[in-house]
N, CA, C, O and CB atoms as a CASP TS submission, in Angstrom:
PFRMAT TS
TARGET T0000
AUTHOR 0000-0000-0000
METHOD Language model
MODEL 1
PARENT N/A
ATOM      1  N   MET     1      82.442  -5.135  19.176  1.00  0.00           N
ATOM      2  CA  MET     1      82.721  -4.075  18.226  1.00  0.00           C
ATOM      3  C   MET     1      82.483  -4.620  16.820  1.00  0.00           C
ATOM      4  O   MET     1      82.923  -5.727  16.509  1.00  0.00           O
ATOM      5  CB  MET     1      84.178  -3.539  18.387  1.00  0.00           C
ATOM      6  N   SER     2      81.799  -3.867  15.971  1.00  0.00           N
ATOM      7  CA  SER     2      81.507  -4.323  14.611  1.00  0.00           C
ATOM      8  C   SER     2      82.641  -3.949  13.659  1.00  0.00           C
ATOM      9  O   SER     2      83.391  -3.003  13.898  1.00  0.00           O
ATOM     10  CB  SER     2      80.180  -3.724  14.117  1.00  0.00           C
ATOM     11  N   THR     3      82.744  -4.707  12.587  1.00  0.00           N
ATOM     12  CA  THR     3      83.753  -4.461  11.570  1.00  0.00           C
ATOM     13  C   THR     3      83.263  -3.376  10.623  1.00  0.00           C
ATOM     14  O   THR     3      82.105  -3.383  10.205  1.00  0.00           O
ATOM     15  CB  THR     3      84.085  -5.756  10.795  1.00  0.00           C
ATOM     16  N   ILE     4      84.143  -2.451  10.290  1.00  0.00           N
ATOM     17  CA  ILE     4      83.799  -1.384   9.361  1.00  0.00           C
ATOM     18  C   ILE     4      84.203  -1.819   7.962  1.00  0.00           C
ATOM     19  O   ILE     4      85.364  -2.144   7.714  1.00  0.00           O
ATOM     20  CB  ILE     4      84.490  -0.042   9.754  1.00  0.00           C
ATOM     21  N   GLU     5      83.238  -1.822   7.049  1.00  0.00           N
ATOM     22  CA  GLU     5      83.505  -2.186   5.665  1.00  0.00           C
ATOM     23  C   GLU     5      84.409  -1.130   5.029  1.00  0.00           C
ATOM     24  O   GLU     5      84.222   0.072   5.218  1.00  0.00           O
ATOM     25  CB  GLU     5      82.182  -2.334   4.866  1.00  0.00           C
ATOM     26  N   SER     6      85.397  -1.615   4.269  1.00  0.00           N
ATOM     27  CA  SER     6      86.338  -0.709   3.632  1.00  0.00           C
ATOM     28  C   SER     6      86.693  -1.221   2.242  1.00  0.00           C
ATOM     29  O   SER     6      86.798  -2.431   2.039  1.00  0.00           O
ATOM     30  CB  SER     6      87.604  -0.549   4.490  1.00  0.00           C
ATOM     31  N   PRO     7      86.880  -0.317   1.281  1.00  0.00           N
ATOM     32  CA  PRO     7      87.295  -0.724  -0.055  1.00  0.00           C
ATOM     33  C   PRO     7      88.809  -0.857  -0.195  1.00  0.00           C
ATOM     34  O   PRO     7      89.299  -1.178  -1.278  1.00  0.00           O
ATOM     35  CB  PRO     7      86.782   0.262  -1.066  1.00  0.00           C
ATOM     36  N   CYS     8      89.547  -0.617   0.868  1.00  0.00           N
ATOM     37  CA  CYS     8      91.007  -0.638   0.820  1.00  0.00           C
ATOM     38  C   CYS     8      91.519  -2.008   0.380  1.00  0.00           C
ATOM     39  O   CYS     8      91.092  -3.040   0.897  1.00  0.00           O
ATOM     40  CB  CYS     8      91.593  -0.269   2.190  1.00  0.00           C
ATOM     41  N   ILE     9      92.453  -2.000  -0.596  1.00  0.00           N
ATOM     42  CA  ILE     9      93.095  -3.242  -1.040  1.00  0.00           C
ATOM     43  C   ILE     9      94.601  -3.194  -0.785  1.00  0.00           C
ATOM     44  O   ILE     9      95.356  -3.995  -1.335  1.00  0.00           O
ATOM     45  CB  ILE     9      92.818  -3.489  -2.539  1.00  0.00           C
ATOM     46  N   LEU    10      95.029  -2.251   0.052  1.00  0.00           N
ATOM     47  CA  LEU    10      96.425  -2.084   0.450  1.00  0.00           C
ATOM     48  C   LEU    10      97.341  -1.704  -0.703  1.00  0.00           C
ATOM     49  O   LEU    10      98.521  -2.053  -0.711  1.00  0.00           O
ATOM     50  CB  LEU    10      96.923  -3.345   1.079  1.00  0.00           C
ATOM     51  N   VAL    11      96.792  -0.989  -1.671  1.00  0.00           N
ATOM     52  CA  VAL    11      97.571  -0.370  -2.744  1.00  0.00           C
ATOM     53  C   VAL    11      97.368   1.123  -2.542  1.00  0.00           C
ATOM     54  O   VAL    11      96.508   1.736  -3.175  1.00  0.00           O
ATOM     55  CB  VAL    11      97.118  -0.861  -4.213  1.00  0.00           C
ATOM     56  N   CYS    12      98.154   1.691  -1.668  1.00  0.00           N
ATOM     57  CA  CYS    12      97.904   3.063  -1.231  1.00  0.00           C
ATOM     58  C   CYS    12      98.850   4.040  -1.921  1.00  0.00           C
ATOM     59  O   CYS    12      99.985   4.239  -1.489  1.00  0.00           O
ATOM     60  CB  CYS    12      98.052   3.174   0.289  1.00  0.00           C
ATOM     61  N   ALA    13      98.360   4.642  -2.998  1.00  0.00           N
ATOM     62  CA  ALA    13      99.092   5.672  -3.722  1.00  0.00           C
ATOM     63  C   ALA    13      98.054   6.552  -4.402  1.00  0.00           C
ATOM     64  O   ALA    13      97.094   6.055  -4.991  1.00  0.00           O
ATOM     65  CB  ALA    13     100.106   5.053  -4.763  1.00  0.00           C
ATOM     66  N   ILE    14      98.253   7.855  -4.316  1.00  0.00           N
ATOM     67  CA  ILE    14      97.290   8.803  -4.860  1.00  0.00           C
ATOM     68  C   ILE    14      97.700   9.228  -6.267  1.00  0.00           C
ATOM     69  O   ILE    14      98.849   9.600  -6.507  1.00  0.00           O
ATOM     70  CB  ILE    14      97.164  10.032  -3.943  1.00  0.00           C
ATOM     71  N   ASP    15      96.744   9.166  -7.191  1.00  0.00           N
ATOM     72  CA  ASP    15      96.935   9.659  -8.550  1.00  0.00           C
ATOM     73  C   ASP    15      96.898  11.178  -8.468  1.00  0.00           C
ATOM     74  O   ASP    15      95.885  11.753  -8.069  1.00  0.00           O
ATOM     75  CB  ASP    15      95.837   9.097  -9.545  1.00  0.00           C
ATOM     76  N   MET    16      97.983  11.825  -8.838  1.00  0.00           N
ATOM     77  CA  MET    16      98.071  13.278  -8.703  1.00  0.00           C
ATOM     78  C   MET    16      97.123  14.003  -9.656  1.00  0.00           C
ATOM     79  O   MET    16      96.734  15.139  -9.385  1.00  0.00           O
ATOM     80  CB  MET    16      99.498  13.738  -8.951  1.00  0.00           C
ATOM     81  N   LYS    17      96.749  13.375 -10.755  1.00  0.00           N
ATOM     82  CA  LYS    17      95.853  14.011 -11.723  1.00  0.00           C
ATOM     83  C   LYS    17      94.409  14.058 -11.209  1.00  0.00           C
ATOM     84  O   LYS    17      93.741  15.084 -11.330  1.00  0.00           O
ATOM     85  CB  LYS    17      95.909  13.264 -13.062  1.00  0.00           C
ATOM     86  N   THR    18      93.933  12.960 -10.643  1.00  0.00           N
ATOM     87  CA  THR    18      92.536  12.884 -10.199  1.00  0.00           C
ATOM     88  C   THR    18      92.364  13.095  -8.698  1.00  0.00           C
ATOM     89  O   THR    18      91.295  13.512  -8.251  1.00  0.00           O
ATOM     90  CB  THR    18      91.957  11.550 -10.579  1.00  0.00           C
ATOM     91  N   GLY    19      93.394  12.815  -7.925  1.00  0.00           N
ATOM     92  CA  GLY    19      93.288  12.888  -6.468  1.00  0.00           C
ATOM     93  C   GLY    19      92.719  11.623  -5.846  1.00  0.00           C
ATOM     94  O   GLY    19      92.440  11.593  -4.648  1.00  0.00           O
ATOM     95  N   TYR    20      92.542  10.573  -6.653  1.00  0.00           N
ATOM     96  CA  TYR    20      91.995   9.310  -6.166  1.00  0.00           C
ATOM     97  C   TYR    20      93.107   8.297  -5.899  1.00  0.00           C
ATOM     98  O   TYR    20      94.137   8.294  -6.574  1.00  0.00           O
ATOM     99  CB  TYR    20      90.992   8.740  -7.175  1.00  0.00           C
ATOM    100  N   CYS    21      92.884   7.445  -4.913  1.00  0.00           N
ATOM    101  CA  CYS    21      93.809   6.363  -4.610  1.00  0.00           C
ATOM    102  C   CYS    21      93.763   5.345  -5.753  1.00  0.00           C
ATOM    103  O   CYS    21      92.683   4.967  -6.206  1.00  0.00           O
ATOM    104  CB  CYS    21      93.458   5.692  -3.243  1.00  0.00           C
ATOM    105  N   PHE    22      94.936   4.901  -6.218  1.00  0.00           N
ATOM    106  CA  PHE    22      95.004   3.899  -7.275  1.00  0.00           C
ATOM    107  C   PHE    22      94.358   2.586  -6.857  1.00  0.00           C
ATOM    108  O   PHE    22      93.824   1.864  -7.699  1.00  0.00           O
ATOM    109  CB  PHE    22      96.445   3.658  -7.673  1.00  0.00           C
ATOM    110  N   GLY    23      94.399   2.271  -5.579  1.00  0.00           N
ATOM    111  CA  GLY    23      93.870   0.998  -5.097  1.00  0.00           C
ATOM    112  C   GLY    23      92.369   0.993  -4.870  1.00  0.00           C
ATOM    113  O   GLY    23      91.670   0.092  -5.334  1.00  0.00           O
ATOM    114  N   CYS    24      91.871   1.996  -4.157  1.00  0.00           N
ATOM    115  CA  CYS    24      90.450   1.962  -3.769  1.00  0.00           C
ATOM    116  C   CYS    24      89.591   3.040  -4.410  1.00  0.00           C
ATOM    117  O   CYS    24      88.368   2.910  -4.458  1.00  0.00           O
ATOM    118  CB  CYS    24      90.338   2.084  -2.292  1.00  0.00           C
ATOM    119  N   GLY    25      90.215   4.102  -4.903  1.00  0.00           N
ATOM    120  CA  GLY    25      89.452   5.165  -5.539  1.00  0.00           C
ATOM    121  C   GLY    25      89.019   6.300  -4.633  1.00  0.00           C
ATOM    122  O   GLY    25      88.402   7.259  -5.097  1.00  0.00           O
ATOM    123  N   ARG    26      89.335   6.207  -3.340  1.00  0.00           N
ATOM    124  CA  ARG    26      88.938   7.274  -2.419  1.00  0.00           C
ATOM    125  C   ARG    26      89.930   8.436  -2.475  1.00  0.00           C
ATOM    126  O   ARG    26      91.067   8.283  -2.922  1.00  0.00           O
ATOM    127  CB  ARG    26      88.835   6.732  -0.981  1.00  0.00           C
ATOM    128  N   THR    27      89.470   9.603  -2.010  1.00  0.00           N
ATOM    129  CA  THR    27      90.351  10.763  -1.885  1.00  0.00           C
ATOM    130  C   THR    27      91.083  10.662  -0.542  1.00  0.00           C
ATOM    131  O   THR    27      90.721   9.857   0.315  1.00  0.00           O
ATOM    132  CB  THR    27      89.540  12.112  -1.995  1.00  0.00           C
ATOM    133  N   ARG    28      92.104  11.481  -0.378  1.00  0.00           N
ATOM    134  CA  ARG    28      92.829  11.520   0.907  1.00  0.00           C
ATOM    135  C   ARG    28      91.871  11.874   2.048  1.00  0.00           C
ATOM    136  O   ARG    28      91.938  11.306   3.138  1.00  0.00           O
ATOM    137  CB  ARG    28      93.999  12.549   0.850  1.00  0.00           C
ATOM    138  N   GLU    29      90.990  12.817   1.771  1.00  0.00           N
ATOM    139  CA  GLU    29      90.043  13.264   2.797  1.00  0.00           C
ATOM    140  C   GLU    29      89.109  12.131   3.203  1.00  0.00           C
ATOM    141  O   GLU    29      88.831  11.939   4.387  1.00  0.00           O
ATOM    142  CB  GLU    29      89.227  14.465   2.292  1.00  0.00           C
ATOM    143  N   GLU    30      88.626  11.381   2.214  1.00  0.00           N
ATOM    144  CA  GLU    30      87.726  10.266   2.517  1.00  0.00           C
ATOM    145  C   GLU    30      88.454   9.163   3.280  1.00  0.00           C
ATOM    146  O   GLU    30      87.895   8.565   4.199  1.00  0.00           O
ATOM    147  CB  GLU    30      87.123   9.700   1.227  1.00  0.00           C
ATOM    148  N   ILE    31      89.689   8.901   2.900  1.00  0.00           N
ATOM    149  CA  ILE    31      90.474   7.880   3.609  1.00  0.00           C
ATOM    150  C   ILE    31      90.658   8.295   5.070  1.00  0.00           C
ATOM    151  O   ILE    31      90.491   7.482   5.979  1.00  0.00           O
ATOM    152  CB  ILE    31      91.862   7.669   2.922  1.00  0.00           C
ATOM    153  N   GLY    32      91.001   9.564   5.286  1.00  0.00           N
ATOM    154  CA  GLY    32      91.220  10.068   6.644  1.00  0.00           C
ATOM    155  C   GLY    32      89.970  10.075   7.506  1.00  0.00           C
ATOM    156  O   GLY    32      90.043   9.875   8.718  1.00  0.00           O
ATOM    157  N   ALA    33      88.828  10.307   6.881  1.00  0.00           N
ATOM    158  CA  ALA    33      87.576  10.408   7.634  1.00  0.00           C
ATOM    159  C   ALA    33      86.805   9.094   7.690  1.00  0.00           C
ATOM    160  O   ALA    33      85.742   9.035   8.308  1.00  0.00           O
ATOM    161  CB  ALA    33      86.702  11.474   7.025  1.00  0.00           C
ATOM    162  N   TRP    34      87.312   8.047   7.063  1.00  0.00           N
ATOM    163  CA  TRP    34      86.559   6.798   6.895  1.00  0.00           C
ATOM    164  C   TRP    34      86.009   6.250   8.206  1.00  0.00           C
ATOM    165  O   TRP    34      84.846   5.852   8.264  1.00  0.00           O
ATOM    166  CB  TRP    34      87.437   5.755   6.249  1.00  0.00           C
ATOM    167  N   LEU    35      86.810   6.221   9.243  1.00  0.00           N
ATOM    168  CA  LEU    35      86.372   5.629  10.511  1.00  0.00           C
ATOM    169  C   LEU    35      85.303   6.452  11.224  1.00  0.00           C
ATOM    170  O   LEU    35      84.556   5.925  12.048  1.00  0.00           O
ATOM    171  CB  LEU    35      87.556   5.456  11.425  1.00  0.00           C
ATOM    172  N   THR    36      85.232   7.731  10.910  1.00  0.00           N
ATOM    173  CA  THR    36      84.234   8.576  11.571  1.00  0.00           C
ATOM    174  C   THR    36      82.984   8.788  10.713  1.00  0.00           C
ATOM    175  O   THR    36      82.012   9.384  11.176  1.00  0.00           O
ATOM    176  CB  THR    36      84.847   9.922  11.918  1.00  0.00           C
ATOM    177  N   MET    37      83.002   8.311   9.482  1.00  0.00           N
ATOM    178  CA  MET    37      81.825   8.428   8.611  1.00  0.00           C
ATOM    179  C   MET    37      80.723   7.487   9.087  1.00  0.00           C
ATOM    180  O   MET    37      80.985   6.450   9.695  1.00  0.00           O
ATOM    181  CB  MET    37      82.197   8.118   7.139  1.00  0.00           C
ATOM    182  N   THR    38      79.498   7.874   8.796  1.00  0.00           N
ATOM    183  CA  THR    38      78.380   6.973   9.090  1.00  0.00           C
ATOM    184  C   THR    38      78.371   5.847   8.064  1.00  0.00           C
ATOM    185  O   THR    38      78.911   6.011   6.970  1.00  0.00           O
ATOM    186  CB  THR    38      77.018   7.741   9.084  1.00  0.00           C
ATOM    187  N   PRO    39      77.770   4.715   8.392  1.00  0.00           N
ATOM    188  CA  PRO    39      77.680   3.632   7.409  1.00  0.00           C
ATOM    189  C   PRO    39      77.026   4.081   6.096  1.00  0.00           C
ATOM    190  O   PRO    39      77.444   3.648   5.023  1.00  0.00           O
ATOM    191  CB  PRO    39      76.896   2.469   7.997  1.00  0.00           C
ATOM    192  N   ASP    40      76.025   4.927   6.170  1.00  0.00           N
ATOM    193  CA  ASP    40      75.380   5.431   4.955  1.00  0.00           C
ATOM    194  C   ASP    40      76.340   6.281   4.118  1.00  0.00           C
ATOM    195  O   ASP    40      76.365   6.175   2.892  1.00  0.00           O
ATOM    196  CB  ASP    40      74.139   6.252   5.318  1.00  0.00           C
ATOM    197  N   ASP    41      77.123   7.119   4.789  1.00  0.00           N
ATOM    198  CA  ASP    41      78.108   7.936   4.062  1.00  0.00           C
ATOM    199  C   ASP    41      79.154   7.052   3.384  1.00  0.00           C
ATOM    200  O   ASP    41      79.534   7.300   2.240  1.00  0.00           O
ATOM    201  CB  ASP    41      78.799   8.934   5.021  1.00  0.00           C
ATOM    202  N   ARG    42      79.617   6.022   4.091  1.00  0.00           N
ATOM    203  CA  ARG    42      80.604   5.100   3.497  1.00  0.00           C
ATOM    204  C   ARG    42      80.008   4.388   2.289  1.00  0.00           C
ATOM    205  O   ARG    42      80.678   4.251   1.266  1.00  0.00           O
ATOM    206  CB  ARG    42      81.085   4.061   4.542  1.00  0.00           C
ATOM    207  N   ARG    43      78.758   3.932   2.388  1.00  0.00           N
ATOM    208  CA  ARG    43      78.105   3.253   1.259  1.00  0.00           C
ATOM    209  C   ARG    43      77.955   4.186   0.062  1.00  0.00           C
ATOM    210  O   ARG    43      78.114   3.765  -1.084  1.00  0.00           O
ATOM    211  CB  ARG    43      76.728   2.719   1.678  1.00  0.00           C
ATOM    212  N   THR    44      77.652   5.442   0.329  1.00  0.00           N
ATOM    213  CA  THR    44      77.524   6.425  -0.750  1.00  0.00           C
ATOM    214  C   THR    44      78.857   6.595  -1.474  1.00  0.00           C
ATOM    215  O   THR    44      78.902   6.603  -2.704  1.00  0.00           O
ATOM    216  CB  THR    44      77.037   7.784  -0.195  1.00  0.00           C
ATOM    217  N   VAL    45      79.942   6.729  -0.712  1.00  0.00           N
ATOM    218  CA  VAL    45      81.272   6.847  -1.320  1.00  0.00           C
ATOM    219  C   VAL    45      81.595   5.582  -2.111  1.00  0.00           C
ATOM    220  O   VAL    45      82.064   5.658  -3.246  1.00  0.00           O
ATOM    221  CB  VAL    45      82.356   7.099  -0.235  1.00  0.00           C
ATOM    222  N   MET    46      81.345   4.425  -1.512  1.00  0.00           N
ATOM    223  CA  MET    46      81.683   3.157  -2.159  1.00  0.00           C
ATOM    224  C   MET    46      80.901   2.951  -3.456  1.00  0.00           C
ATOM    225  O   MET    46      81.405   2.313  -4.380  1.00  0.00           O
ATOM    226  CB  MET    46      81.416   1.998  -1.207  1.00  0.00           C
ATOM    227  N   ALA    47      79.703   3.470  -3.538  1.00  0.00           N
ATOM    228  CA  ALA    47      78.904   3.330  -4.761  1.00  0.00           C
ATOM    229  C   ALA    47      79.546   4.053  -5.936  1.00  0.00           C
ATOM    230  O   ALA    47      79.377   3.639  -7.083  1.00  0.00           O
ATOM    231  CB  ALA    47      77.492   3.865  -4.537  1.00  0.00           C
ATOM    232  N   GLY    48      80.279   5.122  -5.666  1.00  0.00           N
ATOM    233  CA  GLY    48      80.918   5.881  -6.730  1.00  0.00           C
ATOM    234  C   GLY    48      82.327   5.441  -7.079  1.00  0.00           C
ATOM    235  O   GLY    48      82.910   5.951  -8.036  1.00  0.00           O
ATOM    236  N   LEU    49      82.882   4.513  -6.332  1.00  0.00           N
ATOM    237  CA  LEU    49      84.277   4.124  -6.548  1.00  0.00           C
ATOM    238  C   LEU    49      84.551   3.453  -7.891  1.00  0.00           C
ATOM    239  O   LEU    49      85.578   3.753  -8.499  1.00  0.00           O
ATOM    240  CB  LEU    49      84.702   3.209  -5.460  1.00  0.00           C
ATOM    241  N   PRO    50      83.701   2.572  -8.383  1.00  0.00           N
ATOM    242  CA  PRO    50      84.005   1.967  -9.693  1.00  0.00           C
ATOM    243  C   PRO    50      84.189   2.997 -10.805  1.00  0.00           C
ATOM    244  O   PRO    50      85.092   2.859 -11.630  1.00  0.00           O
ATOM    245  CB  PRO    50      82.899   1.009 -10.082  1.00  0.00           C
ATOM    246  N   ALA    51      83.351   4.017 -10.837  1.00  0.00           N
ATOM    247  CA  ALA    51      83.484   5.055 -11.862  1.00  0.00           C
ATOM    248  C   ALA    51      84.776   5.847 -11.666  1.00  0.00           C
ATOM    249  O   ALA    51      85.432   6.219 -12.639  1.00  0.00           O
ATOM    250  CB  ALA    51      82.269   6.004 -11.830  1.00  0.00           C
ATOM    251  N   ARG    52      85.135   6.100 -10.423  1.00  0.00           N
ATOM    252  CA  ARG    52      86.389   6.812 -10.152  1.00  0.00           C
ATOM    253  C   ARG    52      87.579   6.000 -10.631  1.00  0.00           C
ATOM    254  O   ARG    52      88.477   6.529 -11.286  1.00  0.00           O
ATOM    255  CB  ARG    52      86.528   7.117  -8.652  1.00  0.00           C
ATOM    256  N   LEU    53      87.587   4.715 -10.303  1.00  0.00           N
ATOM    257  CA  LEU    53      88.714   3.867 -10.697  1.00  0.00           C
ATOM    258  C   LEU    53      88.836   3.782 -12.212  1.00  0.00           C
ATOM    259  O   LEU    53      89.945   3.673 -12.737  1.00  0.00           O
ATOM    260  CB  LEU    53      88.558   2.465 -10.105  1.00  0.00           C
ATOM    261  N   ASP    54      87.718   3.829 -12.916  1.00  0.00           N
ATOM    262  CA  ASP    54      87.755   3.827 -14.378  1.00  0.00           C
ATOM    263  C   ASP    54      88.363   5.104 -14.933  1.00  0.00           C
ATOM    264  O   ASP    54      88.876   5.109 -16.052  1.00  0.00           O
ATOM    265  CB  ASP    54      86.358   3.641 -14.936  1.00  0.00           C
ATOM    266  N   SER    55      88.313   6.192 -14.161  1.00  0.00           N
ATOM    267  CA  SER    55      88.834   7.472 -14.636  1.00  0.00           C
ATOM    268  C   SER    55      90.336   7.626 -14.413  1.00  0.00           C
ATOM    269  O   SER    55      90.943   8.575 -14.909  1.00  0.00           O
ATOM    270  CB  SER    55      88.109   8.599 -13.953  1.00  0.00           C
ATOM    271  N   ILE    56      90.935   6.702 -13.673  1.00  0.00           N
ATOM    272  CA  ILE    56      92.365   6.783 -13.384  1.00  0.00           C
ATOM    273  C   ILE    56      93.132   6.103 -14.501  1.00  0.00           C
ATOM    274  O   ILE    56      92.838   4.967 -14.874  1.00  0.00           O
ATOM    275  CB  ILE    56      92.700   6.135 -12.014  1.00  0.00           C
ATOM    276  N   GLU    57      94.130   6.818 -15.036  1.00  0.00           N
ATOM    277  CA  GLU    57      95.002   6.218 -16.036  1.00  0.00           C
ATOM    278  C   GLU    57      96.080   5.444 -15.290  1.00  0.00           C
ATOM    279  O   GLU    57      96.940   6.023 -14.626  1.00  0.00           O
ATOM    280  CB  GLU    57      95.628   7.303 -16.992  1.00  0.00           C
ATOM    281  N   ARG    58      96.013   4.148 -15.411  1.00  0.00           N
ATOM    282  CA  ARG    58      96.941   3.310 -14.650  1.00  0.00           C
ATOM    283  C   ARG    58      98.207   3.051 -15.447  1.00  0.00           C
ATOM    284  O   ARG    58      98.161   2.552 -16.571  1.00  0.00           O
ATOM    285  CB  ARG    58      96.279   1.982 -14.264  1.00  0.00           C
ATOM    286  N   ARG    59      99.312   3.390 -14.858  1.00  0.00           N
ATOM    287  CA  ARG    59     100.616   3.134 -15.463  1.00  0.00           C
ATOM    288  C   ARG    59     101.457   2.383 -14.449  1.00  0.00           C
ATOM    289  O   ARG    59     101.649   2.857 -13.329  1.00  0.00           O
ATOM    290  CB  ARG    59     101.318   4.463 -15.910  1.00  0.00           C
ATOM    291  N   PRO    60     101.959   1.218 -14.828  1.00  0.00           N
ATOM    292  CA  PRO    60     102.820   0.489 -13.887  1.00  0.00           C
ATOM    293  C   PRO    60     104.068   1.291 -13.568  1.00  0.00           C
ATOM    294  O   PRO    60     104.633   1.947 -14.444  1.00  0.00           O
ATOM    295  CB  PRO    60     103.209  -0.883 -14.458  1.00  0.00           C
ATOM    296  N   ARG    61     104.492   1.241 -12.337  1.00  0.00           N
ATOM    297  CA  ARG    61     105.706   1.955 -11.935  1.00  0.00           C
ATOM    298  C   ARG    61     106.953   1.282 -12.490  1.00  0.00           C
ATOM    299  O   ARG    61     107.988   1.921 -12.679  1.00  0.00           O
ATOM    300  CB  ARG    61     105.794   2.040 -10.410  1.00  0.00           C
ATOM    301  N   ARG    62     106.842   0.013 -12.743  1.00  0.00           N
ATOM    302  CA  ARG    62     107.972  -0.731 -13.289  1.00  0.00           C
ATOM    303  C   ARG    62     107.432  -1.724 -14.305  1.00  0.00           C
ATOM    304  O   ARG    62     106.222  -1.928 -14.408  1.00  0.00           O
ATOM    305  CB  ARG    62     108.781  -1.457 -12.162  1.00  0.00           C
ATOM    306  N   GLU    63     108.312  -2.321 -15.033  1.00  0.00           N
ATOM    307  CA  GLU    63     107.882  -3.282 -16.035  1.00  0.00           C
ATOM    308  C   GLU    63     107.265  -4.503 -15.351  1.00  0.00           C
ATOM    309  O   GLU    63     107.866  -5.088 -14.450  1.00  0.00           O
ATOM    310  CB  GLU    63     109.068  -3.700 -16.933  1.00  0.00           C
ATOM    311  N   THR    64     106.088  -4.872 -15.775  1.00  0.00           N
ATOM    312  CA  THR    64     105.429  -6.036 -15.206  1.00  0.00           C
ATOM    313  C   THR    64     105.888  -7.294 -15.912  1.00  0.00           C
ATOM    314  O   THR    64     106.478  -7.225 -16.990  1.00  0.00           O
ATOM    315  CB  THR    64     103.910  -5.898 -15.296  1.00  0.00           C
ATOM    316  N   ARG    65     105.626  -8.423 -15.324  1.00  0.00           N
ATOM    317  CA  ARG    65     106.001  -9.697 -15.926  1.00  0.00           C
ATOM    318  C   ARG    65     105.335  -9.861 -17.287  1.00  0.00           C
ATOM    319  O   ARG    65     105.952 -10.340 -18.239  1.00  0.00           O
ATOM    320  CB  ARG    65     105.619 -10.862 -15.001  1.00  0.00           C
ATOM    321  N   ARG    66     104.071  -9.459 -17.367  1.00  0.00           N
ATOM    322  CA  ARG    66     103.336  -9.586 -18.623  1.00  0.00           C
ATOM    323  C   ARG    66     103.982  -8.749 -19.728  1.00  0.00           C
ATOM    324  O   ARG    66     104.161  -9.239 -20.843  1.00  0.00           O
ATOM    325  CB  ARG    66     101.875  -9.164 -18.429  1.00  0.00           C
ATOM    326  N   THR    67     104.336  -7.489 -19.436  1.00  0.00           N
ATOM    327  CA  THR    67     104.946  -6.650 -20.470  1.00  0.00           C
ATOM    328  C   THR    67     106.342  -7.130 -20.824  1.00  0.00           C
ATOM    329  O   THR    67     106.749  -7.036 -21.982  1.00  0.00           O
ATOM    330  CB  THR    67     105.001  -5.199 -20.014  1.00  0.00           C
ATOM    331  N   ARG    68     107.086  -7.645 -19.846  1.00  0.00           N
ATOM    332  CA  ARG    68     108.423  -8.178 -20.135  1.00  0.00           C
ATOM    333  C   ARG    68     108.331  -9.378 -21.057  1.00  0.00           C
ATOM    334  O   ARG    68     109.107  -9.496 -22.004  1.00  0.00           O
ATOM    335  CB  ARG    68     109.149  -8.565 -18.838  1.00  0.00           C
ATOM    336  N   MET    69     107.373 -10.282 -20.783  1.00  0.00           N
ATOM    337  CA  MET    69     107.216 -11.469 -21.626  1.00  0.00           C
ATOM    338  C   MET    69     106.799 -11.080 -23.042  1.00  0.00           C
ATOM    339  O   MET    69     107.268 -11.682 -24.007  1.00  0.00           O
ATOM    340  CB  MET    69     106.182 -12.429 -21.014  1.00  0.00           C
ATOM    341  N   ALA    70     105.922 -10.080 -23.181  1.00  0.00           N
ATOM    342  CA  ALA    70     105.498  -9.620 -24.497  1.00  0.00           C
ATOM    343  C   ALA    70     106.670  -8.998 -25.252  1.00  0.00           C
ATOM    344  O   ALA    70     106.843  -9.231 -26.448  1.00  0.00           O
ATOM    345  CB  ALA    70     104.349  -8.610 -24.370  1.00  0.00           C
ATOM    346  N   ARG    71     107.472  -8.205 -24.542  1.00  0.00           N
ATOM    347  CA  ARG    71     108.641  -7.579 -25.155  1.00  0.00           C
ATOM    348  C   ARG    71     109.640  -8.624 -25.619  1.00  0.00           C
ATOM    349  O   ARG    71     110.189  -8.522 -26.716  1.00  0.00           O
ATOM    350  CB  ARG    71     109.307  -6.617 -24.177  1.00  0.00           C
ATOM    351  N   GLU    72     109.876  -9.630 -24.784  1.00  0.00           N
ATOM    352  CA  GLU    72     110.817 -10.691 -25.148  1.00  0.00           C
ATOM    353  C   GLU    72     110.306 -11.501 -26.338  1.00  0.00           C
ATOM    354  O   GLU    72     111.087 -11.910 -27.198  1.00  0.00           O
ATOM    355  CB  GLU    72     111.064 -11.617 -23.950  1.00  0.00           C
ATOM    356  N   LYS    73     109.003 -11.730 -26.382  1.00  0.00           N
ATOM    357  CA  LYS    73     108.409 -12.491 -27.491  1.00  0.00           C
ATOM    358  C   LYS    73     108.558 -11.719 -28.811  1.00  0.00           C
ATOM    359  O   LYS    73     108.895 -12.301 -29.842  1.00  0.00           O
ATOM    360  CB  LYS    73     106.908 -12.787 -27.207  1.00  0.00           C
ATOM    361  N   GLU    74     108.306 -10.411 -28.766  1.00  0.00           N
ATOM    362  CA  GLU    74     108.431  -9.574 -29.957  1.00  0.00           C
ATOM    363  C   GLU    74     109.880  -9.485 -30.433  1.00  0.00           C
ATOM    364  O   GLU    74     110.152  -9.514 -31.633  1.00  0.00           O
ATOM    365  CB  GLU    74     107.890  -8.174 -29.677  1.00  0.00           C
ATOM    366  N   GLY    75     110.786  -9.381 -29.501  1.00  0.00           N
ATOM    367  CA  GLY    75     112.199  -9.228 -29.854  1.00  0.00           C
ATOM    368  C   GLY    75     112.917 -10.546 -30.074  1.00  0.00           C
ATOM    369  O   GLY    75     114.077 -10.565 -30.488  1.00  0.00           O
ATOM    370  N   GLY    76     112.235 -11.647 -29.801  1.00  0.00           N
ATOM    371  CA  GLY    76     112.848 -12.959 -29.988  1.00  0.00           C
ATOM    372  C   GLY    76     113.955 -13.261 -28.977  1.00  0.00           C
ATOM    373  O   GLY    76     114.853 -14.056 -29.257  1.00  0.00           O
ATOM    374  N   ILE    77     113.892 -12.635 -27.815  1.00  0.00           N
ATOM    375  CA  ILE    77     114.923 -12.833 -26.786  1.00  0.00           C
ATOM    376  C   ILE    77     114.650 -14.125 -26.041  1.00  0.00           C
ATOM    377  O   ILE    77     115.399 -14.483 -25.132  1.00  0.00           O
ATOM    378  CB  ILE    77     114.967 -11.635 -25.797  1.00  0.00           C
TER
END
């Protein structure tokens, strides 16, 4: 059995504004149909993913280490 190439990075959450996954850039429909798509169809979707990911406004769900360190540096904590 051959391995199916996938853009999944195990960050599975859908941006409600664009409908794209924050991790890979696919839609719910594309994620669901991925295993039944032809290799050419998967490559076509994957070619458009970088542009999709650029269109997502990424907001951390919680304070990241980087932002905490910057905040502490500014506040002198």
